[in-house]
C-alpha positions as a LaTeX table, in Angstrom:
\begin{tabular}{lrrr}
\hline
Residue & $x$ (\AA) & $y$ (\AA) & $z$ (\AA) \\
\hline
Met1 & $-32.96$ & 125.90 & 91.29 \\
Asp2 & $-33.79$ & 124.63 & 87.80 \\
Leu3 & $-30.33$ & 124.96 & 86.23 \\
Glu4 & $-31.52$ & 124.63 & 82.65 \\
Lys5 & $-34.18$ & 127.27 & 83.14 \\
Glu6 & $-31.88$ & 129.66 & 85.01 \\
Thr7 & $-29.13$ & 129.31 & 82.42 \\
Lys8 & $-31.56$ & 129.91 & 79.57 \\
Arg9 & $-33.04$ & 132.89 & 81.39 \\
Ile10 & $-29.66$ & 134.52 & 81.92 \\
Asp11 & $-28.49$ & 133.88 & 78.35 \\
Leu12 & $-31.70$ & 135.21 & 76.79 \\
Asn13 & $-31.76$ & 138.29 & 78.99 \\
Ala14 & $-28.14$ & 139.05 & 78.18 \\
Lys15 & $-28.95$ & 138.78 & 74.49 \\
Phe16 & $-32.08$ & 140.92 & 74.89 \\
Phe17 & $-30.06$ & 143.66 & 76.54 \\
Gly18 & $-27.55$ & 143.64 & 73.70 \\
Ile19 & $-24.82$ & 141.18 & 74.69 \\
Asp20 & $-24.17$ & 138.93 & 71.70 \\
Thr21 & $-24.17$ & 135.18 & 72.40 \\
Leu22 & $-21.04$ & 134.75 & 70.27 \\
Leu23 & $-19.24$ & 137.21 & 72.55 \\
Leu24 & $-20.31$ & 135.21 & 75.60 \\
Met25 & $-19.08$ & 132.01 & 73.94 \\
Glu26 & $-15.77$ & 133.68 & 73.13 \\
Asn27 & $-15.35$ & 134.61 & 76.78 \\
Ala28 & $-16.39$ & 131.12 & 77.93 \\
Gly29 & $-13.89$ & 129.52 & 75.57 \\
Arg30 & $-11.15$ & 131.75 & 76.92 \\
Cys31 & $-12.03$ & 130.71 & 80.48 \\
Val32 & $-11.81$ & 127.03 & 79.55 \\
Ala33 & $-8.47$ & 127.57 & 77.82 \\
Glu34 & $-7.20$ & 129.39 & 80.91 \\
Glu35 & $-7.97$ & 126.33 & 83.03 \\
Cys36 & $-5.81$ & 124.24 & 80.68 \\
Lys37 & $-2.80$ & 126.57 & 80.62 \\
Asn38 & $-0.58$ & 124.20 & 82.58 \\
Phe39 & $-0.98$ & 121.38 & 80.06 \\
Ser40 & 0.59 & 120.96 & 76.65 \\
Lys41 & $-1.57$ & 118.36 & 74.86 \\
Ile42 & $-5.32$ & 118.73 & 75.28 \\
Leu43 & $-8.05$ & 116.39 & 74.09 \\
Ile44 & $-11.47$ & 118.06 & 73.69 \\
Phe45 & $-14.81$ & 116.31 & 73.19 \\
Cys46 & $-17.46$ & 118.67 & 71.78 \\
Gly47 & $-21.21$ & 118.34 & 71.30 \\
Thr48 & $-23.38$ & 120.18 & 68.79 \\
Gly49 & $-24.91$ & 122.70 & 71.21 \\
Asn50 & $-23.49$ & 125.80 & 72.83 \\
Asn51 & $-21.59$ & 123.70 & 75.37 \\
Gly52 & $-19.75$ & 122.14 & 72.44 \\
Gly53 & $-19.30$ & 125.63 & 71.00 \\
Asp54 & $-17.48$ & 126.64 & 74.19 \\
Gly55 & $-15.15$ & 123.69 & 73.65 \\
Leu56 & $-14.48$ & 124.57 & 70.01 \\
Cys57 & $-13.76$ & 128.15 & 70.98 \\
Ala58 & $-11.43$ & 126.98 & 73.77 \\
Ala59 & $-9.55$ & 124.86 & 71.24 \\
Arg60 & $-8.82$ & 127.96 & 69.15 \\
His61 & $-7.53$ & 129.85 & 72.19 \\
Leu62 & $-5.33$ & 126.90 & 73.12 \\
Leu63 & $-3.88$ & 126.85 & 69.60 \\
Ala64 & $-3.09$ & 130.54 & 70.00 \\
Glu65 & $-1.15$ & 129.65 & 73.16 \\
Gly66 & 0.91 & 127.12 & 71.25 \\
Lys67 & $-0.78$ & 124.05 & 72.73 \\
Glu68 & $-1.34$ & 120.81 & 70.83 \\
Ile69 & $-5.01$ & 119.89 & 70.55 \\
Leu70 & $-7.07$ & 116.93 & 69.41 \\
Val71 & $-10.74$ & 117.76 & 68.86 \\
Tyr72 & $-13.60$ & 115.31 & 68.44 \\
Ser73 & $-17.01$ & 116.73 & 67.64 \\
Leu74 & $-20.37$ & 114.99 & 67.37 \\
Lys75 & $-22.14$ & 115.11 & 64.04 \\
Gly76 & $-25.60$ & 116.63 & 63.86 \\
Asn77 & $-27.49$ & 119.90 & 63.71 \\
Arg78 & $-25.43$ & 122.57 & 65.40 \\
Thr79 & $-26.54$ & 125.77 & 67.06 \\
Tyr80 & $-25.64$ & 128.91 & 65.15 \\
Glu81 & $-22.86$ & 129.74 & 67.62 \\
Asn82 & $-21.46$ & 126.21 & 67.57 \\
Gln83 & $-21.42$ & 126.13 & 63.76 \\
Lys84 & $-19.67$ & 129.51 & 63.64 \\
Asn85 & $-16.84$ & 128.33 & 65.88 \\
Phe86 & $-16.70$ & 124.96 & 64.10 \\
Asp87 & $-16.22$ & 126.73 & 60.74 \\
Ile88 & $-13.49$ & 128.97 & 62.17 \\
Leu89 & $-11.58$ & 126.18 & 63.92 \\
Lys90 & $-11.55$ & 123.82 & 60.93 \\
Asn91 & $-9.36$ & 126.39 & 59.12 \\
Phe92 & $-6.62$ & 125.79 & 61.68 \\
Ala93 & $-7.17$ & 122.28 & 63.04 \\
Asp94 & $-8.32$ & 118.85 & 61.95 \\
Ile95 & $-11.67$ & 118.38 & 63.72 \\
Lys96 & $-12.58$ & 114.72 & 63.82 \\
Thr97 & $-16.34$ & 114.06 & 63.75 \\
Ile98 & $-18.13$ & 111.18 & 65.44 \\
Asn99 & $-21.43$ & 109.79 & 64.28 \\
Ala100 & $-21.75$ & 106.28 & 65.74 \\
Arg101 & $-20.61$ & 104.04 & 68.55 \\
Cys102 & $-18.74$ & 101.78 & 66.12 \\
Glu103 & $-16.20$ & 104.58 & 65.56 \\
Ile104 & $-15.11$ & 104.61 & 69.22 \\
Glu105 & $-12.44$ & 101.88 & 68.95 \\
Lys106 & $-10.62$ & 103.82 & 66.22 \\
Leu107 & $-10.78$ & 106.93 & 68.42 \\
Lys108 & $-9.09$ & 105.06 & 71.23 \\
Glu109 & $-6.11$ & 104.23 & 69.06 \\
Glu110 & $-5.75$ & 107.85 & 67.91 \\
Ile111 & $-5.99$ & 109.21 & 71.44 \\
Leu112 & $-3.41$ & 106.76 & 72.83 \\
Lys113 & $-1.06$ & 107.84 & 70.08 \\
Phe114 & $-1.70$ & 111.54 & 70.85 \\
Lys115 & $-1.05$ & 110.99 & 74.60 \\
Pro116 & $-2.97$ & 113.98 & 76.01 \\
Asp117 & $-2.24$ & 115.29 & 79.48 \\
Ala118 & $-5.69$ & 116.92 & 79.80 \\
Val119 & $-9.20$ & 115.93 & 78.67 \\
Val120 & $-12.04$ & 118.46 & 78.29 \\
Asp121 & $-15.69$ & 117.41 & 78.37 \\
Ala122 & $-17.76$ & 119.90 & 76.33 \\
Leu123 & $-20.36$ & 117.38 & 75.13 \\
Ile124 & $-23.65$ & 118.41 & 76.76 \\
Gly125 & $-24.62$ & 121.33 & 78.96 \\
Val126 & $-27.41$ & 121.70 & 81.50 \\
Gly127 & $-30.10$ & 121.00 & 78.87 \\
Ser128 & $-29.39$ & 117.28 & 78.97 \\
Lys129 & $-32.34$ & 115.17 & 80.18 \\
Gly130 & $-32.75$ & 111.44 & 80.77 \\
Lys131 & $-30.38$ & 108.70 & 79.74 \\
Leu132 & $-27.31$ & 109.41 & 77.65 \\
Arg133 & $-27.64$ & 108.23 & 74.09 \\
Glu134 & $-24.96$ & 106.73 & 71.89 \\
Pro135 & $-22.34$ & 107.60 & 70.94 \\
Ile136 & $-22.22$ & 110.08 & 73.87 \\
Lys137 & $-22.43$ & 107.38 & 76.53 \\
Ser138 & $-19.53$ & 105.45 & 75.00 \\
Leu139 & $-17.52$ & 108.67 & 74.62 \\
Val140 & $-17.90$ & 109.42 & 78.34 \\
Asn141 & $-16.78$ & 105.90 & 79.22 \\
Leu142 & $-13.84$ & 106.25 & 76.83 \\
Ala143 & $-12.86$ & 109.63 & 78.27 \\
Asn144 & $-12.85$ & 108.24 & 81.81 \\
Glu145 & $-10.97$ & 105.11 & 80.78 \\
Leu146 & $-8.23$ & 106.89 & 78.85 \\
Ala147 & $-7.89$ & 109.68 & 81.39 \\
Asn148 & $-7.16$ & 107.08 & 84.05 \\
Glu149 & $-4.85$ & 105.07 & 81.79 \\
Leu150 & $-2.86$ & 108.14 & 80.72 \\
Asn151 & $-3.20$ & 109.94 & 84.08 \\
Cys152 & $-4.87$ & 112.95 & 82.41 \\
Tyr153 & $-6.35$ & 116.00 & 84.07 \\
Lys154 & $-10.12$ & 116.01 & 83.52 \\
Leu155 & $-12.04$ & 119.29 & 83.03 \\
Ala156 & $-15.82$ & 119.59 & 82.49 \\
Val157 & $-17.35$ & 122.65 & 80.82 \\
Asp158 & $-20.32$ & 124.02 & 82.79 \\
Ile159 & $-21.41$ & 120.57 & 84.05 \\
Pro160 & $-20.01$ & 117.02 & 83.67 \\
Thr161 & $-21.77$ & 114.99 & 80.98 \\
Gly162 & $-23.60$ & 112.05 & 82.51 \\
Asp163 & $-26.71$ & 110.30 & 83.77 \\
Asp164 & $-27.42$ & 108.03 & 86.74 \\
Glu165 & $-25.31$ & 105.24 & 85.20 \\
Val166 & $-22.22$ & 106.94 & 83.83 \\
Gln167 & $-20.65$ & 110.37 & 84.32 \\
Phe168 & $-17.48$ & 112.12 & 83.27 \\
Asn169 & $-15.25$ & 112.00 & 86.32 \\
Ala170 & $-14.05$ & 115.60 & 86.27 \\
Asp171 & $-11.19$ & 116.84 & 88.44 \\
Lys172 & $-12.60$ & 120.34 & 87.99 \\
Val173 & $-15.83$ & 121.85 & 86.67 \\
Val174 & $-15.78$ & 125.38 & 85.28 \\
Ser175 & $-19.24$ & 126.97 & 85.16 \\
Phe176 & $-20.26$ & 130.34 & 83.82 \\
Glu177 & $-22.12$ & 133.02 & 85.80 \\
Ile178 & $-23.79$ & 130.49 & 88.13 \\
Gly179 & $-22.44$ & 127.26 & 89.61 \\
Lys180 & $-24.04$ & 124.24 & 87.96 \\
Thr181 & $-22.54$ & 121.78 & 90.47 \\
Gly182 & $-21.60$ & 122.14 & 94.10 \\
Asn183 & $-17.85$ & 122.05 & 93.43 \\
Ala184 & $-17.82$ & 124.19 & 90.27 \\
Ile185 & $-15.42$ & 127.08 & 89.73 \\
Val186 & $-17.66$ & 129.95 & 88.62 \\
Lys187 & $-16.32$ & 132.30 & 85.95 \\
Ser188 & $-17.82$ & 135.53 & 84.67 \\
Ile189 & $-18.16$ & 135.72 & 80.90 \\
Gly190 & $-19.13$ & 139.38 & 80.71 \\
Ile191 & $-22.75$ & 139.50 & 81.86 \\
Pro192 & $-23.16$ & 142.51 & 84.20 \\
Lys193 & $-24.56$ & 141.64 & 87.62 \\
Lys194 & $-27.33$ & 144.17 & 87.05 \\
Ile195 & $-28.87$ & 141.89 & 84.43 \\
Glu196 & $-29.51$ & 139.26 & 87.12 \\
Arg197 & $-31.94$ & 141.71 & 88.74 \\
Met198 & $-33.64$ & 142.90 & 85.54 \\
Cys199 & $-36.71$ & 141.28 & 84.03 \\
Gly200 & $-36.17$ & 140.37 & 80.40 \\
Ile201 & $-37.31$ & 138.15 & 77.61 \\
Gly202 & $-35.74$ & 135.14 & 79.35 \\
Asp203 & $-38.05$ & 135.58 & 82.32 \\
Phe204 & $-41.05$ & 135.42 & 80.03 \\
Leu205 & $-40.02$ & 132.51 & 77.80 \\
Thr206 & $-38.89$ & 130.28 & 80.66 \\
Ala207 & $-42.13$ & 130.87 & 82.58 \\
Leu208 & $-44.40$ & 129.38 & 79.92 \\
Lys209 & $-45.26$ & 125.76 & 79.37 \\
Glu210 & $-43.68$ & 124.35 & 76.23 \\
Tyr211 & $-45.64$ & 123.06 & 73.27 \\
Lys212 & $-45.18$ & 119.29 & 73.09 \\
Gly213 & $-47.76$ & 118.30 & 70.49 \\
Asp214 & $-50.01$ & 116.28 & 72.79 \\
Glu215 & $-51.74$ & 119.15 & 74.58 \\
His216 & $-55.36$ & 118.90 & 75.70 \\
Lys217 & $-57.92$ & 121.46 & 76.76 \\
Gly218 & $-56.81$ & 122.74 & 80.13 \\
Tyr219 & $-53.10$ & 121.99 & 79.62 \\
Phe220 & $-52.32$ & 125.72 & 79.56 \\
Gly221 & $-54.52$ & 126.45 & 82.51 \\
Lys222 & $-57.94$ & 127.59 & 83.63 \\
Thr223 & $-58.28$ & 131.06 & 85.09 \\
Leu224 & $-61.13$ & 132.65 & 87.01 \\
Val225 & $-61.36$ & 136.44 & 87.21 \\
Ile226 & $-63.55$ & 137.82 & 89.99 \\
Gly227 & $-64.39$ & 141.51 & 89.88 \\
Gly228 & $-66.41$ & 144.25 & 88.34 \\
Ser229 & $-69.17$ & 146.39 & 89.78 \\
Lys230 & $-71.78$ & 148.90 & 88.74 \\
Asp231 & $-69.08$ & 151.54 & 89.21 \\
Tyr232 & $-66.39$ & 149.77 & 87.15 \\
Val233 & $-67.86$ & 147.69 & 84.37 \\
Gly234 & $-64.82$ & 147.04 & 82.16 \\
Ala235 & $-61.94$ & 146.33 & 84.54 \\
Ser236 & $-62.63$ & 142.64 & 85.22 \\
Tyr237 & $-63.30$ & 142.06 & 81.53 \\
Leu238 & $-59.91$ & 143.56 & 80.62 \\
Ala239 & $-58.20$ & 141.25 & 83.11 \\
Ala240 & $-60.10$ & 138.23 & 81.76 \\
Lys241 & $-59.25$ & 139.03 & 78.13 \\
Ala242 & $-55.58$ & 139.48 & 79.04 \\
Ser243 & $-55.41$ & 136.15 & 80.87 \\
Gln244 & $-57.20$ & 134.51 & 77.97 \\
Lys245 & $-54.13$ & 135.09 & 75.77 \\
Phe246 & $-52.32$ & 132.45 & 77.84 \\
Asn247 & $-54.98$ & 129.98 & 78.98 \\
Asp248 & $-57.30$ & 127.43 & 77.47 \\
Leu249 & $-60.32$ & 128.45 & 79.53 \\
Thr250 & $-61.13$ & 131.81 & 81.08 \\
Tyr251 & $-64.03$ & 132.32 & 83.46 \\
Leu252 & $-65.46$ & 135.62 & 84.71 \\
Ala253 & $-67.50$ & 136.07 & 87.86 \\
Thr254 & $-69.07$ & 139.49 & 88.02 \\
Pro255 & $-72.34$ & 141.12 & 89.17 \\
Lys256 & $-75.37$ & 140.85 & 86.91 \\
Phe257 & $-75.16$ & 144.55 & 86.07 \\
Val258 & $-71.74$ & 143.97 & 84.51 \\
Gln259 & $-72.54$ & 140.66 & 82.87 \\
Arg260 & $-75.52$ & 142.13 & 80.97 \\
Arg261 & $-73.20$ & 144.68 & 79.34 \\
Ile262 & $-70.67$ & 142.17 & 78.04 \\
Phe263 & $-71.22$ & 139.92 & 75.06 \\
Asp264 & $-68.25$ & 137.69 & 74.41 \\
Pro265 & $-68.74$ & 133.99 & 73.56 \\
Thr266 & $-65.08$ & 133.25 & 74.37 \\
Val267 & $-65.45$ & 134.11 & 78.05 \\
Ile268 & $-67.32$ & 131.73 & 80.37 \\
Phe269 & $-69.47$ & 133.57 & 82.91 \\
Ile270 & $-70.09$ & 132.23 & 86.37 \\
Thr271 & $-73.56$ & 133.16 & 87.52 \\
Cys272 & $-73.54$ & 135.64 & 90.36 \\
Glu273 & $-76.82$ & 136.53 & 92.06 \\
Asp274 & $-75.56$ & 139.92 & 93.18 \\
Glu275 & $-76.96$ & 142.72 & 91.07 \\
Glu276 & $-74.43$ & 145.55 & 91.43 \\
Tyr277 & $-71.68$ & 144.55 & 93.88 \\
Leu278 & $-70.10$ & 141.21 & 94.70 \\
Gln279 & $-71.36$ & 139.84 & 98.01 \\
Asn280 & $-72.64$ & 136.27 & 97.73 \\
Leu281 & $-70.59$ & 134.59 & 94.99 \\
Val282 & $-70.53$ & 130.80 & 95.21 \\
Ala283 & $-67.84$ & 128.94 & 93.24 \\
Asp284 & $-65.46$ & 126.02 & 93.53 \\
Tyr285 & $-62.27$ & 128.07 & 93.52 \\
Ala286 & $-60.02$ & 125.02 & 93.83 \\
Lys287 & $-60.94$ & 123.80 & 90.33 \\
Phe288 & $-59.16$ & 126.74 & 88.74 \\
Asp289 & $-55.41$ & 126.89 & 88.22 \\
Cys290 & $-55.40$ & 130.57 & 89.17 \\
Val291 & $-57.94$ & 133.08 & 90.47 \\
Ala292 & $-57.53$ & 136.82 & 89.93 \\
Ile293 & $-59.63$ & 139.01 & 92.18 \\
Gly294 & $-60.12$ & 142.74 & 92.64 \\
Asn295 & $-60.27$ & 144.29 & 89.19 \\
Gly296 & $-63.23$ & 146.67 & 89.13 \\
Ile297 & $-64.46$ & 145.37 & 92.45 \\
Ser298 & $-66.02$ & 147.92 & 94.75 \\
Leu299 & $-65.29$ & 148.72 & 98.36 \\
Lys300 & $-68.90$ & 147.64 & 98.85 \\
Ala301 & $-67.84$ & 144.08 & 98.02 \\
Ser302 & $-67.61$ & 141.44 & 100.71 \\
Lys303 & $-64.34$ & 141.17 & 102.65 \\
Asp304 & $-65.32$ & 137.60 & 103.52 \\
Leu305 & $-65.51$ & 136.75 & 99.80 \\
Ile306 & $-61.95$ & 137.87 & 99.19 \\
Ser307 & $-60.68$ & 136.02 & 102.28 \\
Glu308 & $-62.44$ & 132.85 & 101.13 \\
Val309 & $-60.90$ & 133.11 & 97.67 \\
Ile310 & $-57.40$ & 133.43 & 99.16 \\
Glu311 & $-57.99$ & 130.54 & 101.52 \\
Lys312 & $-59.51$ & 128.09 & 99.03 \\
Ser313 & $-57.74$ & 128.85 & 95.74 \\
Lys314 & $-54.61$ & 127.10 & 94.51 \\
Lys315 & $-53.05$ & 130.36 & 93.33 \\
Val316 & $-54.31$ & 133.94 & 93.57 \\
Val317 & $-53.52$ & 137.31 & 92.02 \\
Ile318 & $-54.92$ & 140.18 & 94.10 \\
Asp319 & $-55.27$ & 143.65 & 92.61 \\
Ala320 & $-57.04$ & 146.99 & 92.82 \\
Glu321 & $-59.75$ & 147.55 & 95.45 \\
Ala322 & $-59.35$ & 144.03 & 96.83 \\
Leu323 & $-56.02$ & 145.21 & 98.25 \\
Lys324 & $-57.94$ & 147.69 & 100.40 \\
Leu325 & $-60.36$ & 145.05 & 101.66 \\
Ile326 & $-57.92$ & 142.52 & 103.10 \\
Asn327 & $-55.61$ & 142.22 & 106.05 \\
Pro328 & $-52.08$ & 141.33 & 104.85 \\
Glu329 & $-51.95$ & 138.64 & 107.52 \\
Ile330 & $-54.07$ & 136.37 & 105.29 \\
Leu331 & $-51.54$ & 136.44 & 102.43 \\
Asn332 & $-49.42$ & 133.35 & 101.76 \\
Glu333 & $-46.84$ & 131.89 & 99.36 \\
His334 & $-49.53$ & 131.22 & 96.74 \\
Cys335 & $-50.52$ & 134.88 & 96.48 \\
Ile336 & $-49.28$ & 137.60 & 94.16 \\
Val337 & $-50.34$ & 141.14 & 95.07 \\
Thr338 & $-50.01$ & 143.87 & 92.43 \\
Pro339 & $-50.38$ & 147.31 & 94.06 \\
His340 & $-49.44$ & 150.72 & 92.78 \\
Leu341 & $-47.92$ & 153.01 & 95.44 \\
Gly342 & $-51.30$ & 154.14 & 96.78 \\
Glu343 & $-52.56$ & 150.58 & 97.10 \\
Phe344 & $-49.28$ & 149.54 & 98.70 \\
Lys345 & $-49.80$ & 152.18 & 101.37 \\
Ala346 & $-53.40$ & 151.04 & 101.91 \\
Leu347 & $-52.34$ & 147.39 & 102.27 \\
Phe348 & $-49.11$ & 147.68 & 104.24 \\
Gly349 & $-49.40$ & 151.14 & 105.82 \\
Val350 & $-46.14$ & 152.51 & 104.37 \\
Asp351 & $-45.82$ & 155.51 & 102.05 \\
Leu352 & $-43.11$ & 154.98 & 99.39 \\
Tyr353 & $-43.86$ & 158.00 & 97.18 \\
Asn354 & $-40.73$ & 159.97 & 98.04 \\
Glu355 & $-38.30$ & 157.03 & 98.16 \\
Asn356 & $-35.84$ & 156.15 & 95.40 \\
Thr357 & $-36.14$ & 152.82 & 93.63 \\
Glu358 & $-33.52$ & 151.02 & 95.73 \\
Asn359 & $-35.08$ & 152.12 & 99.01 \\
Lys360 & $-38.53$ & 151.15 & 97.75 \\
Ala361 & $-37.20$ & 147.74 & 96.83 \\
Lys362 & $-35.79$ & 147.13 & 100.32 \\
Val363 & $-39.17$ & 147.94 & 101.88 \\
Val364 & $-41.07$ & 145.84 & 99.35 \\
Gln365 & $-38.88$ & 142.82 & 99.98 \\
Lys366 & $-39.21$ & 143.27 & 103.74 \\
Phe367 & $-42.99$ & 142.95 & 103.46 \\
Ala368 & $-42.69$ & 140.03 & 101.02 \\
Glu369 & $-40.60$ & 138.24 & 103.64 \\
Lys370 & $-42.91$ & 139.21 & 106.50 \\
Tyr371 & $-46.04$ & 137.87 & 104.81 \\
Asn372 & $-44.38$ & 135.06 & 102.81 \\
Thr373 & $-45.82$ & 136.31 & 99.55 \\
Thr374 & $-44.91$ & 137.81 & 96.16 \\
Ile375 & $-45.36$ & 141.55 & 95.64 \\
Val376 & $-45.36$ & 143.51 & 92.39 \\
Val377 & $-45.23$ & 147.26 & 92.96 \\
Lys378 & $-46.25$ & 149.01 & 89.76 \\
Gly379 & $-44.46$ & 152.14 & 88.60 \\
Lys380 & $-42.09$ & 153.48 & 85.96 \\
Thr381 & $-39.83$ & 150.74 & 87.26 \\
Asp382 & $-41.83$ & 147.77 & 88.54 \\
Ile383 & $-40.43$ & 146.11 & 91.65 \\
Ile384 & $-41.00$ & 142.37 & 92.05 \\
Ala385 & $-40.06$ & 140.62 & 95.30 \\
Asp386 & $-40.66$ & 137.40 & 97.18 \\
Thr387 & $-39.04$ & 136.14 & 100.36 \\
Lys388 & $-35.60$ & 135.65 & 98.77 \\
Arg389 & $-35.55$ & 137.24 & 95.33 \\
Leu390 & $-35.81$ & 140.75 & 93.95 \\
Lys391 & $-36.11$ & 142.00 & 90.38 \\
Phe392 & $-36.84$ & 145.21 & 88.51 \\
Asn393 & $-38.80$ & 145.68 & 85.31 \\
Glu394 & $-37.75$ & 148.85 & 83.54 \\
Lys395 & $-40.18$ & 149.94 & 80.84 \\
Asp396 & $-40.20$ & 152.90 & 78.52 \\
Cys397 & $-43.87$ & 153.57 & 77.89 \\
Ile398 & $-45.54$ & 156.47 & 79.65 \\
Arg399 & $-48.93$ & 155.36 & 78.30 \\
Leu400 & $-49.03$ & 152.47 & 80.77 \\
Thr401 & $-50.45$ & 154.96 & 83.28 \\
Val402 & $-53.77$ & 155.01 & 81.40 \\
Gly403 & $-56.82$ & 153.52 & 83.12 \\
Gly404 & $-57.23$ & 149.78 & 82.67 \\
Thr405 & $-53.59$ & 148.92 & 81.95 \\
Gly406 & $-53.14$ & 147.75 & 85.54 \\
Asp407 & $-56.07$ & 145.39 & 85.04 \\
Val408 & $-54.36$ & 144.04 & 81.94 \\
Leu409 & $-51.18$ & 143.45 & 83.95 \\
Ala410 & $-53.11$ & 141.51 & 86.60 \\
Gly411 & $-54.71$ & 139.39 & 83.86 \\
Ile412 & $-51.38$ & 138.67 & 82.18 \\
Ile413 & $-49.80$ & 137.60 & 85.47 \\
Ala414 & $-52.80$ & 135.41 & 86.30 \\
Gly415 & $-52.69$ & 133.80 & 82.86 \\
Ile416 & $-49.01$ & 132.94 & 83.23 \\
Tyr417 & $-49.40$ & 131.87 & 86.88 \\
Ala418 & $-52.12$ & 129.43 & 85.82 \\
Gln419 & $-49.50$ & 127.44 & 83.90 \\
Asn420 & $-46.50$ & 128.04 & 86.15 \\
Asp421 & $-46.49$ & 127.09 & 89.83 \\
Asn422 & $-43.77$ & 129.60 & 90.72 \\
Ala423 & $-45.31$ & 132.89 & 91.85 \\
Phe424 & $-42.14$ & 134.96 & 91.51 \\
Glu425 & $-41.36$ & 133.67 & 88.01 \\
Ser426 & $-44.93$ & 134.36 & 86.91 \\
Ala427 & $-44.86$ & 137.87 & 88.33 \\
Cys428 & $-41.56$ & 138.69 & 86.60 \\
Ala429 & $-42.76$ & 137.24 & 83.30 \\
Gly430 & $-46.05$ & 139.12 & 83.44 \\
Thr431 & $-44.63$ & 142.51 & 84.31 \\
Phe432 & $-42.03$ & 142.18 & 81.55 \\
Leu433 & $-44.56$ & 141.22 & 78.90 \\
Asn434 & $-46.96$ & 143.99 & 79.92 \\
Gly435 & $-44.18$ & 146.54 & 79.53 \\
Leu436 & $-42.99$ & 145.07 & 76.23 \\
Thr437 & $-46.55$ & 145.07 & 74.87 \\
Gly438 & $-46.90$ & 148.73 & 75.80 \\
Glu439 & $-43.63$ & 149.62 & 74.10 \\
Ile440 & $-44.60$ & 147.78 & 70.90 \\
Leu441 & $-48.00$ & 149.50 & 70.81 \\
Phe442 & $-46.63$ & 152.92 & 71.73 \\
Lys443 & $-44.48$ & 152.93 & 68.60 \\
Lys444 & $-47.65$ & 152.53 & 66.53 \\
Asn445 & $-50.08$ & 154.63 & 68.53 \\
Glu446 & $-49.01$ & 156.94 & 71.33 \\
Asn447 & $-52.60$ & 157.35 & 72.49 \\
Phe448 & $-53.62$ & 153.72 & 72.86 \\
Asp449 & $-56.14$ & 152.48 & 75.41 \\
Ala450 & $-56.24$ & 149.37 & 77.60 \\
Met451 & $-58.25$ & 147.26 & 75.16 \\
Gln452 & $-55.72$ & 147.97 & 72.43 \\
Leu453 & $-53.05$ & 146.85 & 74.88 \\
Val454 & $-54.88$ & 143.52 & 75.29 \\
Asp455 & $-55.15$ & 143.10 & 71.53 \\
Thr456 & $-51.38$ & 143.62 & 71.14 \\
Ile457 & $-50.40$ & 140.88 & 73.61 \\
Pro458 & $-50.20$ & 138.18 & 70.87 \\
Glu459 & $-47.78$ & 140.36 & 68.90 \\
Ala460 & $-45.55$ & 140.72 & 71.97 \\
Ile461 & $-45.68$ & 136.96 & 72.60 \\
Lys462 & $-44.74$ & 136.29 & 68.97 \\
Phe463 & $-41.84$ & 138.72 & 69.24 \\
Cys464 & $-40.54$ & 136.87 & 72.31 \\
Arg465 & $-40.85$ & 133.42 & 70.74 \\
Glu466 & $-39.08$ & 134.50 & 67.53 \\
Phe467 & $-36.35$ & 136.20 & 69.53 \\
Gly468 & $-35.80$ & 132.97 & 71.43 \\
Lys469 & $-35.20$ & 131.09 & 68.16 \\
Ile470 & $-32.52$ & 133.43 & 66.84 \\
\hline
\end{tabular}
């Protein structure tokens, strides 16, 4: 498990579903204070992020319990929540700030004079990467040294601050919602368990590659969409345009009949000799980060083609008629299948129409485990499952039943999967964004079509990115 990603996902989803981050920090601070209830003089080291905010909040709760506290906080740009608690606490306590390593010796004298019986490490949370920088490294060494000298109890908030050279030697670690270390005490801070199974904005934002400033063409992935037929001209194009919102390069392999009806200089066509239905496509599937197949494809297409794509591609999203042309035995951990209930029945032989959501989910996960694959069952509530995980995507947009919106979903998932090697994460992110895009568009135009849905994807992405900055 990527602890940083999972923590960010949970926090963002909680916020998206209406649980204020300040409330979560308040609860976390109370949990930390509770762990210090048997001590009378508590030394707290705080960073500038939300981990430090937990420490500042804990200090206020400890003051309310009549405890003596000594708080040291790093200087620097604080998160909104950290700054809020810093501003509150400074009204009641003298917060000493640290900016440089040269200040450490003076700190030592003050701490020895204070004689704490407990030390709290709230310097850095799970977002810490690489070597510790100064003055944090020296603070950790100081905390360990003084705790041993004074025989102090040592408590770490969420995770002990450290790297491969030095680490805070905690007697206890208190983590929130999920254990960040093997020996952590896990405390709930008010996030309902249901949120863990709901797709939200955190699933989307943590699934994307981050902008670093040194990107090159191909960094965000190359996607190939295979589909289309004389019977369904637009479906594969909708999937390609949806994936294009996430990738650097989007390719489309489709019969000549379809290709002649599409003029779009932003899509790269792969020449296919078949006139009306895909039979003899030749392509190097392994050169693409993800291949989506099935949108607009006909039952007259070649079963061997689809099997070859699954076998030779790095990652595959399988949708629409392709689901009726394959044996589920050929699926693997690199596949994502995206059936509606009818396609699910055609692929797996089980009718889920009259089952409630929970019963559907049990069946879906059973087949995900059986075939070692990721399944997205589309409906009013999307069900996403792999061999071990299960999530639901609840959306409030009845217009997502209109023709072509399923092709858009497949394209979105493929576009995200091209830049994220985790099939389940990509499936959750894609289903959430598709639903969010529909909800945004529905407020403007209740009678939108699939192409308008594609055109609204950038607005939904922007909404997510701005929400993540708040």
